N, C-alpha and C positions, 0 to 999 in steps of 0.2 A: 857251640853247636856246629855240626859238620855241614858242609855244603849240600850233601845229599839230603840231609834232614830238612834244611831250609827249602830246597826244591820240592820235597814231598809236601811240606806244609803249604807251599804256594799252590800246588796242584789240588790239594784238598780244599783250600779256600776258593779256588776257581770253580770246583765242582759244587760246593755249597751255594755259591752265587748263582750258578746255572740252574741248580735244582730249585732255588727260590723263584727264579724267573719263570721256569717251566711250570711251576705249581699255579701260576696265574693264568695259564692257558698256553697252548702250543700249536704249531702247525708243522706237519711233516710234508716234505716234498722229495721227489726222486730226481737226482741229478742225471745228466746224460750218460754217465758211466754206470748207472744202476744203484749208486749209493744213496741210501735213504738218510736225509738230514732232517733233524728235528730242531726247530728254532722257536724261541718264545714269541708269542703274538705281541705285536706292537699295541701299546695302549693308545687308544684314540680319544681325543678330547670330545666332550659332549657338544662343545660350541666350535663350529668351524669358522674360519676366517670369512667365508661367504656370509654366514649368519650375522657376524658382527658388522660387516659392511652394510648389509641390508637393514639391520636394526638402526644404524646411524643415519642411513639415508631416509628411512621412514620417520625418524625423530626430526631430522632437518626439514622434511616436507611438512610435518605437523607444525613446526615452529614457523615456517614460511607462510603457511595458510593462516595461522593465527595472526601474524603480523599484517598480512595483506587484508584480512577480513576486518580486523579491529581498527586498523590504522596505526601509524607509528607512535603517535602521541599517547593514545589510549593504551597501547601495548606496553610502552615504557612506564607509564603510570602504574599499571597493574603489576609489573615486575618490581617497581620500587615498593609498592605496598606489600608484595610478597617478601621482600627483603627485610621487612620489619617484624616478621612473624617468628615462629619457633625455629629451632636449629635445622629441622628438615626443610622448612619453607625457605630458609636462607640458602640452603644448598640448591634447592629448586630455582631460586632467583638467580644464582650464579650460572646455572646450566641454561636457563632461559634468557639470559642477557642477549641483547641484540649484537650480533657479530657481523662483520662485513659481508660474508657470503650469504647469510640468510637475509640481510637487509637488501642486497642486490637482487636476490631471487624474488623477494616480496615486491620490490619495485617493478620487476618484469611481469609478475603474475597478477599484480593488483588490478590493472585495467581489465583483465580478462574476467575477474570476479565481480566487477562492478557493473 
């Protein structure tokens, strides 16, 4: 195959890729020199980093309030009972285990709740 033919195939391949990207949506903008440039739209995730952080903070707050409200012994007993259940309950027990951060926060917030 000649070099010109390989270059032509490369250009066709790039055009196919660009056409595929533009078929998902595009945005046109005008540059300072008046040239109109069409670019594919960026795909945005449905879940932002902020959403994930807020979800984790809310979950941690829920866990802390449970630990502070029930007491550490009762909480640990209930998590142990949860660990003896079905597969989903065992996963929940692993997630709900007492960790140092939630234990510390529950100790700080416990006197306020009582």
